[in-house]
C-alpha positions in Angstrom: -9.1 25.2 -21.3 -9.7 28.2 -19.0 -9.0 27.2 -15.4 -10.7 30.3 -13.9 -13.9 29.6 -16.0 -14.1 26.0 -14.7 -13.3 26.9 -11.1 -16.3 29.3 -11.3 -18.6 26.8 -12.9 -17.9 24.1 -10.3 -17.9 26.4 -7.3 -21.2 28.1 -8.2 -23.2 25.4 -9.9 -22.0 22.3 -8.0 -24.2 19.4 -9.2 -26.3 21.7 -11.3 -24.3 21.3 -14.5 -26.0 19.9 -17.6 -23.8 16.9 -18.0 -24.1 15.7 -14.4 -25.3 12.1 -13.8 -26.1 10.7 -10.4 -25.2 7.3 -11.6 -23.2 6.5 -14.8 -25.0 4.2 -17.2 -23.7 3.3 -20.7 -20.1 4.4 -20.0 -20.1 2.1 -17.0 -21.4 -0.8 -19.0 -18.5 -0.2 -21.5 -16.0 -0.1 -18.6 -17.4 -3.4 -17.2 -16.9 -4.9 -20.7 -13.2 -4.2 -20.4 -13.0 -6.9 -17.8 -10.2 -5.2 -15.9 -8.7 -7.1 -13.0 -9.0 -5.8 -9.4 -6.2 -3.3 -8.8 -6.1 -2.2 -12.4 -5.5 1.6 -12.7 -8.2 4.0 -14.0 -8.1 7.7 -14.7 -11.4 9.7 -14.6 -10.4 12.6 -16.9 -12.2 15.8 -16.2 -14.0 14.1 -13.3 -15.7 17.2 -12.0 -18.0 16.2 -9.1 -19.0 13.0 -10.9 -19.9 9.9 -9.0 -18.0 7.7 -11.5 -15.3 7.5 -8.9 -17.5 5.5 -6.6 -18.5 3.2 -9.4 -14.9 2.5 -10.3 -14.0 1.8 -6.7 -16.8 -0.7 -6.6 -15.2 -2.5 -9.5 -12.0 -2.8 -7.4 -10.0 -0.4 -9.5 -7.2 1.9 -8.4 -8.6 5.3 -9.3 -7.1 8.7 -10.1 -9.5 11.6 -10.6 -8.2 14.5 -12.7 -9.8 17.9 -13.2 -8.7 21.4 -14.1 -10.8 22.8 -11.2 -9.6 22.3 -7.7 -13.1 23.2 -6.4 -14.5 20.1 -8.2 -11.8 17.8 -6.7 -12.4 19.2 -3.2 -16.1 18.4 -3.5 -15.3 14.8 -4.5 -12.8 14.4 -1.7 -15.4 15.7 0.8 -18.1 13.5 -0.5 -15.9 10.4 -0.3 -15.0 10.9 3.3 -12.9 8.1 4.6 -12.7 6.6 1.2 -10.9 9.6 -0.2 -7.6 8.0 0.9 -8.2 5.3 -1.7 -8.2 7.8 -4.5 -5.4 9.9 -6.1 -6.5 13.5 -6.8 -4.8 15.4 -9.7 -5.4 19.0 -10.7 -4.4 19.1 -14.4 -5.2 20.6 -17.7 -5.1 17.5 -19.9 -4.5 19.5 -23.0 -1.3 21.0 -21.5 0.0 19.0 -18.5 1.9 15.7 -18.9 0.9 12.6 -17.0 3.1 9.6 -16.1 3.8 7.2 -19.0 1.9 3.9 -19.2 0.2 4.6 -15.9 -3.3 3.6 -16.6 -5.3 0.6 -17.8 -8.4 2.7 -18.4 -9.0 6.3 -19.4 -12.6 7.6 -18.9 -13.7 10.9 -20.3 -17.2 12.2 -20.1 -17.6 15.7 -21.6 -14.0 17.0 -21.7 -12.8 16.1 -25.3 -15.8 17.9 -26.9 -14.7 21.2 -25.4 -11.4 21.0 -27.2 -12.3 23.0 -30.3 -8.7 23.9 -31.4 -6.7 21.2 -33.3 -3.6 21.8 -31.2 -5.5 21.2 -28.0 -7.0 18.0 -29.3 -3.6 16.8 -30.4 -2.0 17.6 -27.1 -4.8 15.8 -25.2 -4.6 12.7 -27.3 -0.9 12.6 -27.0 -1.3 12.7 -23.2 -3.9 10.0 -23.3 -1.9 7.7 -25.6 1.3 8.1 -23.5 -0.5 7.5 -20.3 -2.4 4.4 -21.4 -0.6 1.1 -21.3 -0.6 -0.9 -24.6 -3.9 -2.8 -24.6 -5.5 -0.3 -22.3 -8.9 1.1 -22.9 -10.4 4.5 -23.5 -14.1 5.1 -22.8 -15.1 8.5 -24.3 -18.5 10.3 -24.1 -19.0 13.4 -26.2 -21.9 15.4 -27.5 -23.5 13.6 -30.5 -24.0 15.4 -33.8 -27.5 16.4 -32.7 -26.3 17.4 -29.3 -25.8 20.9 -28.0 -23.6 23.3 -29.9 -22.5 25.1 -26.7 -22.2 24.1 -23.1 -21.4 26.2 -20.0 -21.1 29.2 -22.2 -18.4 27.6 -24.4 -18.6 26.2 -28.0 -18.1 22.4 -28.4 -17.3 19.9 -31.2 -19.9 17.2 -31.7 -19.0 13.6 -32.7 -20.4 10.3 -33.9 -18.3 7.2 -33.3 -16.7 7.5 -36.8 -15.6 11.0 -36.1 -14.0 10.0 -32.8 -12.3 7.1 -34.5 -10.7 9.5 -37.0 -9.6 11.8 -34.2 -7.9 9.0 -32.2 -6.2 7.6 -35.3 -4.7 4.2 -36.0 -3.3 3.7 -32.5 -6.8 2.9 -31.2 -9.3 0.3 -32.2 -13.0 1.1 -31.9 -14.7 -1.8 -29.9 -18.1 -0.4 -28.9 -20.3 2.5 -29.7 -23.6 3.7 -28.4 -25.9 6.7 -28.0 -27.2 8.1 -24.7 -30.0 10.5 -24.2 -29.0 12.2 -21.1 -31.6 13.8 -18.8 -30.1 17.0 -17.4 -30.9 18.4 -14.0 -33.0 21.0 -15.9 -35.5 18.5 -17.3 -34.0 18.7 -20.8 -32.1 16.0 -22.8 -28.7 16.0 -24.4 -27.6 13.5 -27.0 -24.2 11.8 -26.3 -22.0 9.5 -28.3 -20.3 6.9 -26.1 -17.4 4.8 -27.3 -15.0 2.2 -26.2 -11.5 2.0 -27.7 -8.5 -0.2 -27.2 -5.0 1.2 -27.5 -3.2 -1.1 -30.0 
């Protein structure tokens, strides 16, 4: 992941990035299905300027937002205002930087994993996710579907169905739910996403 590239994308485009959602939909339904207790810990991986953080706070979760771009984290902090004190902000490249072990009950990723086109980067990311999730914790992942875009933000991506993500995550994760989302972009186009829910076994 190129930190300078993503700093530029978030600083210049702000909410006008193709994957932006004003309100999370299917992924949030899957998160509710986890039935996490109030005070459970959640990481929004590659949060960007997403409003998922507000939705997670509404569920009573203790939230960490992580992104490679400080400009994205700053925008979230500013938007949250007084509530920013309820959130931990982490600037991290999740394919390189280690996170605390067994720190989270939920790992949510919308549109990070599909940018990891190199096997070594995917392996490093998944090692971080596995290490950071408590046994029995949940991973909710949304990636471009097989008929989704081949490139995004000027970069190539890998596209997945649920079976493909199941192979990537390996035997340490159990696939619980899968779905498809046709996402309406800010540019009046649509993108096909695969949305999945896994449990760390």
